[in-house]
C-alpha positions as CSV (number, residue, x, y, z in Angstrom):
1,M,214.3,265.4,151.4
2,T,214.7,264.9,148.0
3,I,212.1,264.3,145.4
4,F,213.6,260.7,144.7
5,Q,213.8,259.5,147.9
6,A,210.4,260.4,148.2
7,L,209.0,258.9,145.0
8,L,211.1,255.8,146.6
9,L,208.8,255.9,150.0
10,F,205.8,256.2,148.0
11,V,206.8,253.0,145.9
12,A,207.5,251.1,149.5
13,G,204.3,252.3,151.0
14,F,202.3,250.8,147.0
15,L,204.4,247.7,147.4
16,S,204.0,246.9,150.8
17,G,200.1,247.6,150.9
18,A,199.7,245.1,148.0
19,V,201.4,242.8,149.6
20,N,199.4,242.9,152.5
21,A,196.6,242.3,150.9
22,I,197.9,239.2,149.7
23,A,199.6,237.7,152.4
24,G,201.3,240.3,154.9
25,G,205.2,240.6,154.9
26,G,204.6,244.6,153.9
27,T,206.1,246.0,157.0
28,F,209.1,244.4,155.7
29,L,209.3,247.0,152.5
30,T,208.2,250.0,155.0
31,F,210.4,249.4,157.7
32,G,213.7,248.7,155.3
33,A,213.1,251.8,153.6
34,M,213.2,254.0,156.4
35,T,215.8,252.8,158.3
36,L,218.0,252.2,155.1
37,G,217.5,256.2,155.3
38,G,218.3,256.8,158.6
39,V,215.4,256.8,160.3
40,P,216.2,255.5,164.2
41,P,214.6,251.9,164.2
42,I,211.4,252.4,166.6
43,V,210.4,255.0,165.1
44,A,210.7,253.6,161.8
45,N,209.1,251.0,163.0
46,A,206.2,252.7,164.9
47,T,205.7,254.6,161.3
48,S,205.0,252.0,159.1
49,S,202.1,250.7,161.7
50,I,200.3,254.1,159.7
51,V,202.0,253.3,157.0
52,Q,199.7,249.9,156.9
53,F,197.0,251.0,158.1
54,P,194.7,252.3,155.3
55,G,195.9,249.3,152.8
56,Y,194.7,247.1,155.3
57,I,191.3,249.6,155.4
58,T,191.1,249.6,151.7
59,S,191.6,245.7,151.7
60,A,188.8,245.5,154.1
61,L,186.9,247.5,152.4
62,A,188.0,244.7,148.8
63,Y,186.4,242.0,151.4
64,A,183.6,243.4,152.9
65,K,181.5,240.6,151.9
66,E,183.0,237.2,153.4
67,I,184.0,239.5,156.4
68,R,179.8,240.6,157.0
69,A,179.4,236.5,156.6
70,D,181.8,235.9,159.4
71,R,181.0,239.0,161.3
72,R,181.0,237.2,164.7
73,N,183.5,235.4,164.4
74,A,185.5,239.1,163.6
75,I,183.9,241.2,166.3
76,L,185.2,238.0,168.8
77,L,189.2,238.7,167.4
78,G,188.5,242.5,167.3
79,V,189.0,242.2,171.2
80,I,191.1,239.8,171.5
81,S,193.6,242.1,169.1
82,A,193.1,244.4,171.0
83,I,194.2,243.8,174.0
84,G,196.7,241.9,172.5
85,G,198.0,245.2,170.6
86,L,198.4,246.9,172.8
87,A,200.2,245.2,175.5
88,G,202.8,245.2,171.9
89,A,203.1,248.4,171.4
90,L,203.9,249.6,175.0
91,L,206.5,246.8,175.5
92,L,208.3,248.4,172.3
93,L,207.7,252.2,173.8
94,S,210.0,250.4,176.6
95,L,212.7,250.0,174.7
96,S,216.2,252.1,173.7
97,N,216.3,252.6,170.5
98,P,219.9,249.9,170.8
99,S,218.0,247.7,172.5
100,F,215.5,247.5,169.9
101,R,218.1,247.9,166.8
102,A,219.7,244.8,168.3
103,M,217.1,243.0,168.5
104,V,216.4,243.7,164.7
105,P,217.5,241.2,162.1
106,W,216.6,238.2,165.0
107,L,213.2,239.5,164.8
108,L,213.3,240.1,160.8
109,I,215.1,236.1,160.7
110,A,212.2,234.6,162.8
111,A,209.8,236.5,160.6
112,T,210.8,235.6,157.4
113,A,211.4,232.5,158.3
114,I,207.3,232.5,159.3
115,F,206.6,233.9,156.0
116,A,208.2,231.4,154.2
117,A,206.9,227.9,156.2
118,G,203.8,229.6,154.7
119,P,202.8,227.5,152.7
120,L,203.4,224.4,155.2
121,L,201.6,226.5,158.1
122,K,198.3,226.7,156.0
123,P,196.4,223.6,156.6
124,K,193.3,221.8,154.0
125,A,190.9,224.5,153.4
126,R,187.6,223.7,154.6
127,S,183.9,225.1,153.2
128,D,182.5,224.9,157.5
129,E,183.4,227.8,160.2
130,H,183.3,227.0,163.3
131,R,183.7,229.6,166.1
132,I,187.4,230.6,167.5
133,G,187.9,227.7,170.6
134,P,190.0,229.1,173.5
135,L,193.0,227.1,171.6
136,G,193.0,229.7,168.9
137,A,191.5,233.3,171.1
138,A,195.8,232.1,173.1
139,S,196.7,231.9,169.4
140,Q,195.3,235.4,168.2
141,M,196.7,237.1,171.4
142,A,200.0,235.9,171.0
143,T,200.2,236.9,167.4
144,S,198.6,240.3,167.8
145,V,201.0,240.8,170.8
146,Y,203.8,240.3,168.6
147,G,201.8,242.9,165.4
148,G,202.1,245.8,168.7
149,F,205.4,244.9,169.0
150,F,207.3,244.5,165.4
151,G,204.6,243.1,162.7
152,A,206.5,242.0,160.2
153,G,205.4,238.8,159.3
154,M,202.0,239.4,161.3
155,G,199.9,238.8,157.8
156,I,201.0,235.0,157.7
157,M,200.9,234.6,161.4
158,M,197.8,235.0,161.7
159,L,196.7,233.1,158.5
160,A,198.2,230.3,159.9
161,V,196.5,230.9,163.6
162,L,193.1,231.8,162.0
163,G,193.0,228.0,159.2
164,L,193.8,225.9,162.3
165,A,191.5,228.3,164.8
166,T,188.4,228.0,162.4
167,G,189.5,227.1,159.0
168,G,187.3,227.9,155.8
169,S,188.6,228.7,152.6
170,Y,192.0,231.2,151.5
171,H,189.6,234.5,150.7
172,R,187.4,233.8,154.3
173,L,191.3,234.3,156.0
174,N,192.4,236.6,154.3
175,A,189.2,238.8,155.1
176,L,189.2,238.1,158.6
177,K,193.1,238.2,158.5
178,N,193.4,241.8,156.7
179,F,190.0,243.4,159.8
180,I,192.1,242.4,162.5
181,S,195.2,244.0,161.0
182,I,192.9,247.0,161.3
183,V,192.2,246.8,164.9
184,I,195.9,246.3,165.7
185,A,197.2,248.9,163.3
186,L,195.2,251.0,164.8
187,I,195.8,250.2,169.0
188,A,199.1,250.6,167.7
189,I,199.0,254.0,166.3
190,L,197.4,255.3,169.5
191,V,200.0,254.2,171.4
192,F,202.8,255.6,169.3
193,A,201.5,258.7,168.2
194,A,201.1,259.2,172.2
195,G,204.6,258.0,172.4
196,G,205.9,260.6,170.0
197,V,208.0,258.0,168.4
198,V,205.6,258.2,164.9
199,S,207.9,260.3,161.3
200,W,204.9,262.3,159.9
201,L,207.0,263.7,157.0
202,H,207.5,260.0,156.2
203,A,204.3,258.5,157.2
204,T,202.6,261.7,154.8
205,I,204.5,259.9,151.6
206,M,204.0,256.6,152.1
207,V,200.6,256.3,153.4
208,P,198.2,257.2,150.1
209,G,200.8,254.5,148.0
210,A,199.9,251.6,150.6
211,A,195.9,252.8,150.5
212,L,196.4,252.3,146.6
213,G,198.7,249.2,147.1
214,G,196.1,247.1,149.1
215,Y,193.1,247.4,147.3
216,C,195.3,246.8,144.0
217,G,196.7,244.3,146.0
218,V,192.8,242.5,146.4
219,W,192.8,242.3,142.8
220,A,195.9,240.6,142.5
221,A,195.9,238.0,145.7
222,R,192.7,237.2,143.2
223,R,195.1,236.2,140.1
224,V,198.6,236.5,140.8
225,P,200.6,233.0,142.0
226,Q,201.5,234.0,145.7
227,A,204.3,231.8,145.5
228,V,206.2,235.0,143.0
229,I,205.2,237.5,145.6
230,R,206.3,235.1,149.1
231,S,209.6,234.9,147.3
232,I,210.1,238.1,146.9
233,V,209.2,239.4,150.2
234,V,211.4,236.2,152.0
235,A,214.2,238.1,149.7
236,V,213.9,241.8,151.3
237,G,213.8,240.0,154.7
238,L,216.6,237.8,154.1
239,L,218.7,241.2,153.0
240,L,217.4,243.3,155.5
241,A,218.4,240.5,158.2
242,A,222.1,240.5,156.2
243,Y,222.2,244.2,156.7
244,Y,221.4,244.5,160.1
245,F,223.7,241.6,161.5
246,F,226.6,243.1,159.7
247,T,226.1,246.9,160.4
248,G,225.7,246.1,163.7
């Protein structure tokens, strides 16, 4: 690996942490950077979970006040997400690289479509808070299974699910999303590390960037128009999907 390649991986990690803190979609960048560099898709996907993890932590720390204020929902959603994340990670390990490679462009298209539709999925903000009902719990379970399996677009899916299930302001929902992402990523990391499908060299290079980007992303979430970030992430998702379709 050259210094230039390592620098690109660090930048991909930083940008992924930043966009995850704002809405989600960072996996598009880390997964794309690694697979375009020749890393097998399952290894790239598993390693992306590790790369995103520090960014989730720093983003959650930046939202610590909001998370503490909503700790009951955070704990309940954390338990649900741990179970779903475990199921998704184990499902990924059951596949071969060629099988998963054939699924990648379709997963990217689906994730990009969900991410692009995020503003339409977002309900009107409410100032009141509600406990998670059966439908909200089931929806979060499905989202966490997807997150443990692939993860790209998971953030906007959770924002939509949490908004419909509990209501509240964007920053309240984003705080919950970042906390739950820690749980899903941690479970996935343990499974992937045990399964021997992690590229620790790539992770070591990108993790510091993701941690820094995650903290900076919360600052950006309060100031930078989300439409700008969303447009960039959608463009990256579509370009990656096109690449995998035409090189498959």
